[in-house]
C-alpha positions in Angstrom: 0.0 0.0 0.0 1.2 3.5 -0.9 -0.5 5.7 1.7 2.0 8.5 2.1 4.6 10.1 -0.2 6.7 13.2 -0.8 6.3 15.6 -3.7 8.5 18.7 -3.6 9.0 19.7 -7.2 7.6 23.1 -8.3 4.8 22.9 -10.9 7.0 24.4 -13.6 9.7 21.8 -12.9 7.2 19.0 -13.2 5.9 20.5 -16.5 9.4 20.6 -18.0 10.3 17.1 -16.8 7.1 15.5 -18.2 6.6 17.7 -21.3 3.3 19.3 -20.0 1.6 21.6 -22.5 -1.0 23.1 -20.4 -0.7 24.0 -16.7 -4.0 24.1 -14.7 -2.6 23.5 -11.3 -3.1 25.3 -7.9 -2.1 22.6 -5.5 -0.2 24.5 -2.8 3.5 24.2 -2.2 5.9 21.3 -1.8 5.0 18.5 0.7 7.1 15.9 2.3 4.0 14.3 3.8 1.3 13.9 1.1 -1.6 12.0 2.6 -5.0 10.7 1.2 -7.5 13.5 0.4 -4.7 16.0 -0.2 -4.8 17.8 -3.5 -1.6 17.5 -5.5 -0.2 18.0 -9.0 -1.1 15.1 -11.5 -0.2 14.8 -15.2 -2.8 13.6 -17.6 -3.9 14.0 -21.2 -7.3 15.3 -22.4 -8.8 15.8 -25.8 -9.2 19.6 -26.3 -10.6 20.9 -29.6 -9.9 17.6 -31.3 -6.3 17.6 -30.1 -4.7 15.6 -27.3 -3.2 18.0 -24.7 -1.0 17.0 -21.8 -2.1 18.9 -18.7 -0.9 19.4 -15.2 -3.9 19.6 -12.9 -4.6 19.7 -9.1 -6.3 16.5 -8.2 -7.5 15.0 -4.9 -5.9 11.7 -3.8 -8.6 9.0 -3.4 -10.5 8.0 -6.5 -14.2 8.6 -6.6 -15.9 6.7 -9.4 -18.4 8.7 -11.5 -21.2 6.4 -10.3 -20.4 6.8 -6.6 -23.2 8.1 -4.4 -20.8 9.6 -1.8 -17.3 11.0 -2.4 -16.2 9.5 0.9 -15.6 6.3 -1.0 -12.3 7.9 -2.2 -10.7 7.3 1.2 -10.9 3.5 0.4 -9.6 3.8 -3.1 -6.2 5.5 -2.7 -4.5 2.5 -4.4 -5.3 0.2 -7.2 -3.6 -3.1 -7.8 -2.1 -3.3 -11.3 -3.2 -6.9 -11.7 -6.9 -6.0 -11.3 -7.5 -2.5 -12.6 -8.9 -3.7 -15.9 -11.4 -6.0 -14.1 -12.7 -4.2 -11.0 -15.7 -1.9 -11.5 -14.1 0.9 -9.4 -11.1 1.2 -11.8 -12.0 -0.4 -15.1 -13.4 2.6 -16.9 -10.5 4.8 -15.8 -8.0 2.2 -16.8 -9.3 2.3 -20.3 -9.5 6.0 -20.8 -8.2 8.1 -17.8 -4.7 7.2 -17.0 -2.3 9.6 -15.2 1.2 10.1 -13.9 1.5 11.0 -10.2 4.8 12.9 -9.7 6.5 12.0 -6.4 10.0 12.1 -4.9 9.5 8.9 -3.0 7.0 7.2 -0.8 6.8 5.9 2.8 6.2 2.5 4.2 6.2 1.1 7.7 8.1 -2.1 8.6 8.4 -4.2 11.7 9.4 -2.6 15.0 13.1 -2.4 15.8 15.2 -2.2 18.9 12.5 -3.2 21.3 10.1 -0.5 20.2 6.4 -1.3 19.8 6.0 1.2 17.0 6.4 0.2 13.3 9.5 1.5 11.7 9.0 4.2 9.0 11.1 4.1 5.8 11.4 6.5 2.9 11.7 4.6 -0.5 13.3 6.4 -3.4 15.2 5.9 -6.6 18.9 5.0 -6.2 20.0 8.4 -7.6 17.2 10.3 -5.8 15.6 11.1 -9.2 11.9 11.9 -9.1 9.4 9.1 -9.8 6.6 9.0 -12.3 4.1 6.7 -10.5 1.3 5.3 -12.6 -2.2 6.4 -11.6 -5.8 6.6 -12.7 -8.1 9.6 -12.5 -11.9 10.1 -12.4 -14.4 13.0 -12.5 -17.3 12.8 -10.1 -20.4 15.1 -10.6 -21.6 16.6 -7.4 -25.5 16.1 -7.5 -25.9 19.0 -5.0 -24.4 21.5 -7.5 -25.9 23.0 -10.6 -24.9 21.5 -14.0 -23.4 24.9 -15.0 -21.4 25.2 -11.8 -17.6 25.0 -12.7 -17.1 23.5 -9.2 -19.5 20.7 -9.9 -16.8 18.2 -10.9 -14.5 16.6 -8.4 -11.2 15.4 -9.9 -9.7 12.5 -8.0 -6.9 9.9 -8.5 -5.5 6.6 -7.3 -2.0 5.3 -7.3 -1.4 2.0 -9.0 0.6 -0.5 -7.0 2.5 -3.7 -7.9 4.3 -6.4 -6.0 7.6 -5.3 -4.3 10.1 -8.0 -4.9 13.5 -6.2 -4.5 15.2 -5.0 -1.4 12.1 -3.2 -0.2 9.9 -6.3 -0.3 10.9 -7.1 3.3 9.4 -3.8 4.4 6.1 -4.0 2.5 4.9 -6.3 -0.2 3.5 -3.5 -2.4 5.1 -0.6 -4.3 3.9 2.1 -6.6 4.1 1.2 -10.2 6.9 3.4 -11.4 6.8 4.3 -15.1 10.1 4.5 -17.1 10.4 7.5 -19.4 9.9 5.4 -22.5 6.4 4.2 -21.3 5.0 7.6 -20.1 3.7 8.7 -23.5 1.8 5.5 -24.2 0.5 5.3 -20.7 -1.0 8.8 -20.8 -2.4 8.5 -24.4 -6.3 8.6 -24.1 -6.5 7.1 -27.5 -5.3 3.8 -26.1 -8.7 2.3 -25.0 -8.4 -1.4 -25.9 -8.4 -3.7 -23.0 -5.5 -5.9 -24.3 -3.4 -2.8 -25.1 -3.8 -1.5 -21.6 -2.7 -4.9 -20.2 0.3 -4.8 -22.6 1.2 -1.4 -21.2 1.1 -2.7 -17.7 3.2 -5.8 -18.6 5.8 -3.5 -20.2 6.5 -1.7 -17.0 9.6 -3.3 -15.2 9.6 -4.1 -11.5 10.4 -1.0 -9.4 13.8 -1.0 -7.8 13.8 1.5 -4.9 16.1 2.1 -2.1 14.8 2.2 1.5 16.0 4.7 4.1 14.9 4.5 7.7 13.5 7.8 8.8 12.0 9.3 12.0 8.6 8.7 13.5 7.5 12.3 12.8 6.2 11.2 9.3 3.5 9.2 11.0 1.6 12.3 11.9 0.0 14.0 8.8 0.3 17.4 10.5 4.1 17.2 10.3 5.9 18.4 7.2 9.3 19.6 6.1 12.5 18.2 4.6 13.5 16.7 7.9 11.0 13.9 7.4 13.2 12.3 4.7 16.4 12.6 6.7 17.9 9.2 7.7 17.8 8.4 11.4 21.1 8.5 13.2 
């Protein structure tokens, strides 16, 4: 499960790194402790005036399917397993047409207690060279029935992070990891013209296993109210 991550790049830096054409983001500043329901920058592609445009948008973490009666369901849909996104009703439609990239520096997981402590041990998992990660995601638009159809605030944009099996050095900490997209897969993953079920499964199969490096960090990250670069510092 990926339930907390860091995202500290400025919007214009994300835009340059991921070839964004249109910036539509107002998601606050950098965060070293992104939690579910937070609004963060997400990259996606939409058809605008018959052209596919890559956008950077502010989107809430926790996917709310268009058919949901209550947006609270999003708190239970922060992650989606890569092996089942083309089958499960909550994710199937988005998997076929609304795929996204979730920029992150790294993510947090909690392992077994150490040194006689009863508290689980927090780790920050990142790329070996500390390069930013492009995590695969899905997004949805939920129409708020309480708002007028002409209200620009009617649509709730939400996303989920796709996870896969962690089999490398991080697997002993937690058996799941975000599905990290290599640069040569990003374009195909975002392309909304790819809507065939088998093609989407082929895209998923083309993504290699993530190889992240774990770093033990302090307990402060466990409280969502805590933030700042000290959260990713290694413990002494």
